[in-house]
N, C-alpha and C positions, 0 to 999 in steps of 0.2 A: 504493500500500500504506500502511495506517495502523498505527500502534502504539497500543495501547490496553490498559486494564485489563479483565480478565474473571475470573469465578469459574470455575475449572477443577476438575472432579472427575477424579482419576487412578486411582481404584480405590475399593473399598468403604470408606466413612468416611474417605476421603483426598481432601481438597479445600482449595483456598486461592485467594486473589486473586493472579493472575499477570499479567505483562506479555506480551502476545502481539501478533502481526501479523495484519492482516486484508486480504485481497485485495479489489480493486474488484469491483463487481457485473458479472456476465456477462449475456448476453441473458436477458430475462424475470426479471431480479433487480433488487433495490433496496437501496441503502445507506441505513440509518436511523440517525440519531443518537438513541440511546435516552434518554428523559427520566425514565421510571419503570419499575420492575420489581417485581412482587409476589413475596413470599416464599411460594410455594405448597407445600403438603404433597407434591405430586408431585415437586418438586425434591428434597425430603428422601427421597422414595421411590427416586430415582435414587442418591442418596448411600448409602443403607443397603441397596440391593439388592432392594427390593420390586419395582421396575420394572427389568428387566434391560436394560442398554445396552452399547454398545461404548465403553469408555474409551480414551484420555482424551476428555473432553467438556465443552464450555462449558455451564453450567447456564442456566436461564431460559427460560420459555415463556409468561409472563404479562406483557405489556409494551406500552408506547406510546412514540411518539417523533415525530421530524420527518424527513421524507424529505430526504436530502442529495444523492443522485445516483441516476439510474436507468440501467439497461442498455438495450440494443437491444430493440425490440418492446414496451416497457412503455407502456401507454396509460391505465391506471386511476388512476395517481398521478403527481405531478410534484414536483420539488424545492420545498421549503417547505410541502408539505402535512403536516398533522398526521394521524397514523394510529394505529390500534390493530392489533396483530398477532394473528393466529390461529395456534395451534399445529397445527391441522388444515387442510390446503389444501382448496381447492375447484376441482378441475380442470375441472368442468363436463361431462366426457366419459365418466367411468367409470360402471359399473353403478349405483352408489349415487347419484352426483351427478345422473344422469339421472332418478332416481326421488325427487328432493327429499330425499335423505339425505346431504348433503355432510359431515355429522359422521362418516360412515363412509367417506369418500373413499379409494379404493384407492391413491392417490398417497402416502398417509401411510405412512411407514416408520420403524422404530425404529433404523436404523443410523447416524443422525447425519450422513448425507451430504446434499448438495444434490440437486436433481432429476436432474442429469447424472451423479451417482455420485461426484463429487469434493468437496473441502472448500475453504473459504475462510480458515480460521483456522490459523495455524502458530506454532511456537516453535522457534527454532534448527534449522530444517529438519524438524521433526516436524509431521505433520498432526494437527490436533485436530478432532474431531467437534463438532457442536452439537446441543443438545436440540431435537428435533422441528422441524427446519428453521430454528429461530430463534436459540437460544443468546443470548437477550437479557439475561442477567445480565452485561452488558458495556456499555462506553461506546458502542459501535457494533455494528450487526448487519447482515449481508448476508442478505436473505431472498427467497424467491420472491415475485414480485408477486402471485400468486394467494392469498397469505396476508395481504394487507393490505386494510384498509378505511379510507378517508378519513373523518375526523371533523371536527366544527366546531372552529375555532381557539380558542374561548373555554372549552372543556371542560378542567377540571383534569386534568393528565396522570396523577395518581395514580388518579383515578376511571376514567380511560380504560384504564389498565393492568389494573385489576381485572376489567373487562368482557372482557379477553382470555382469561380462564380461569374463575376462581372464581365470579364473578357470573353469567356466562352458563351455567355448569354448574348452579348452584343454582336460579336463577330459571327457567331452561328446564326443569329437572326437574319443577318444580311446574306451570308453565303448559303445557308442551308434551308431556313424557313422561307424567306422571301425569294431566294435565288436571284439576286441582283445580277443583271446582265451587263456585259461590257457596253460602254457608250450610253448608258441610261442616265436618268436624272433621279436624284434621291433627296428627300428632306427628312431630317432627324429632329424631332421635337424633344429637347432635353439633352444637355451636353455634360451630364455627370459621367461616372465611370462606365455605365452601360451604354449611354448615348455615344460617348467617345469611341467605344469599341464597335458600335454599329457603323460609325463613320469610317473607322479603319477597315472593317469588313467590306464596306462598299468600295473603298479605295482599292483594296486588294482584288475585288471582283472586276475592277476596271470601269466603274461609273465615271461618266464625263463631268457631271455636275453634282456636287454634294453640298447641300444647304443645311447648316446647323442653326437651330433656333433655341435660344435660352435667354433668361433674364440677366445672367451674369456675363459681363464683358470679359472677365478673367477666364471663364470657361470657354467662351467663344474664341478667345485668343489661342487657347490650347487646341481647340477644334481645328483652327486654321493650321496649326503646326502638325497635326496628325492626319490631315487629309481633306478637311472641308475646303471647298473652292469659294464658298460664299457664307456669310454669317448674317443672322438677323436677330436683333434684340427684341424679345417677345413683348416688351412694354408697348410696342406699337401694334399695327394690324399685320400680324405675321402671315396670315393667309393671303392678304392682298400683296404683300411683298414677295411671297413665293410665286404667286401668279405672275408678277411683273418680271421675275427672273426666268420664267419659263414661257414667255410669250403668251400668257393668258391661258395656257393649257393645263398647268399643274404638273406635278412630278410623276414619273413612272412608279416610284416606290415611296410611300410615306411610312414613317416609323414614329411611334410614341414610346418614350422611354422613362416616363415619370410615374404613371399610374393615376392620372387625374382625368375623369371623364370629359371635362370641358376641353382639355388639351387633345384627347383622342379625337374629339369632334373637329378641332382645328386641323389636325393632321389628315383626317380623312377628307376634309374639304379641300385641302391643298393637293390631294392626290387626283390625278386626271381620270377621266372616264376610261374604263378598261384597265386601270392601274391596280396595284396591289398595296393594300394598307395593312401593316403588321403592328399589333399591340404587344409590346414587350413589358411595359411598366405594370406593376401589380397594384390595383386599387383595393378599396375596402370591400368586405363581404356584402355589405348592404347597398353598395352603389351599383347603378345600372348604366349600360351604354345604350344609347338610342340611335336608331337608324330610321330615316324617313321612308315610310312604306311605299311611296311613289318612286322616289329617286333611287332607292337601293337596286331594284331590278333594272331601271332605265339607264343607269350609269354603268352597269355591268362591271362594277369593281369587285375585286376579291379581297375579303377581310380574313385575316389570319391572327390567331393567337400563337405566341412563341414561348414555349416552355424550355428554359435552359439552352436556348439556341439550337434545339434539336440535337443535343450532344450525344454522340457515342464516345463518351469521355476517354475510354481506353485508347481510342484512335485519335480523338481530337486534341486532347491535352498535349501529347507529344508533337502533333502537327503544328499547333499554335505556338508552342515553345520553340520549334525549329524555325518558324517564321520570325520569331523574336530574335533568335541567334543570327539569322540572316539579315537583320535590320529592316525587315518588311512589316513587322508589327511592333510599334513603339510602345512598350510597356513602362519603360523608365519615366517617360514624360508624364504619364498618367498618375504617378505617385507624387503628390504635391506636398505631403507632410507625413513624417513618421512620429510615432509615439511609443513610450514604454507602456506596459500594461497598467501601471499605476496612473497613467494619464488617460485611461479609457473614457472616463466621464467627459473630459475636455474634448476628446476625439469626437464623441457624439454631439457635443455642443457645437463643434465646428461643422459637423455634417449638417445639422439643422440649420446653421447659419449660411450654408452653401459655400463654405470657404475652400473646400477641396474638390479636385476631380476624384481623387481617391486618397484617403488617409489609410495608413498601414501601421499596425502595432508590430514592433520587432522585439525579439527576446534575446537574452544573452546566449 
């Protein structure tokens, strides 16, 4: 049993760094010493109730680290391996995994337990759940081996962590869900970590015009650096400006990367007739998206939801990290601030304030 620091959410808007204990891995599980954890908006969505969970819960689902110990039956990794963690398992046997849709794996559950229905994190006799099998906003994490991918030892752990969620979600939304075509036009509403990754995915796909829309001029400046050809501050009439940049037609591919219904509506209005609109941002459970019953069929648009960028993470994580090593996927520029685990509350304050493209907790 290990004693460690972890960021624990105990209720809505109630979270702090606590000292907890961690059991050793059981069969088919792995103990990972976490090296980097991304501060993802989905963690904030747990804190504020957008994503319902069973409290108390260790936060963190975007991370990378080094394998320290493996349980029985584990063959895909060994102690000393560098790994990126996936918050969606790939069991290989369920309906979706057998149809090359592991991002919808039926083993994925929101209850915060391990595969056997028990927990590994405790405090003073109290069981503590973990976010999506991982709970890697902590110094260590015990995770199912099916959630791990071995990576090259020379990859920066901050970059490897981002691939665990935001980068794969965004790049995959462009390349795999929407299937952006060379020479096409794209508008991305929201230039946070996921939005910037969509922009990069569209650039890699060969889009001719990539329009970034956000309220933050700082984020728009980063968007230009990683692939946006045009930027629009959303404080004005963003749809009108997108139309002006596309000759009044609208873009071939619209993306919403925030999870706000009103912004989804803007993004779909900026998408041309016959175009493809992809919703990547996660809204609240009680929110609805509305489509005009007349215009939906008449405009012949395709509307898609994108879960985890359609990731087959055992293949996609190494592929995206190879693009990073080749200089084709800029992950370093997306990390705008690093924190220690003791600064986790400040990291979330900065996320709420919109200060970072991506903040990352790094560990000794």
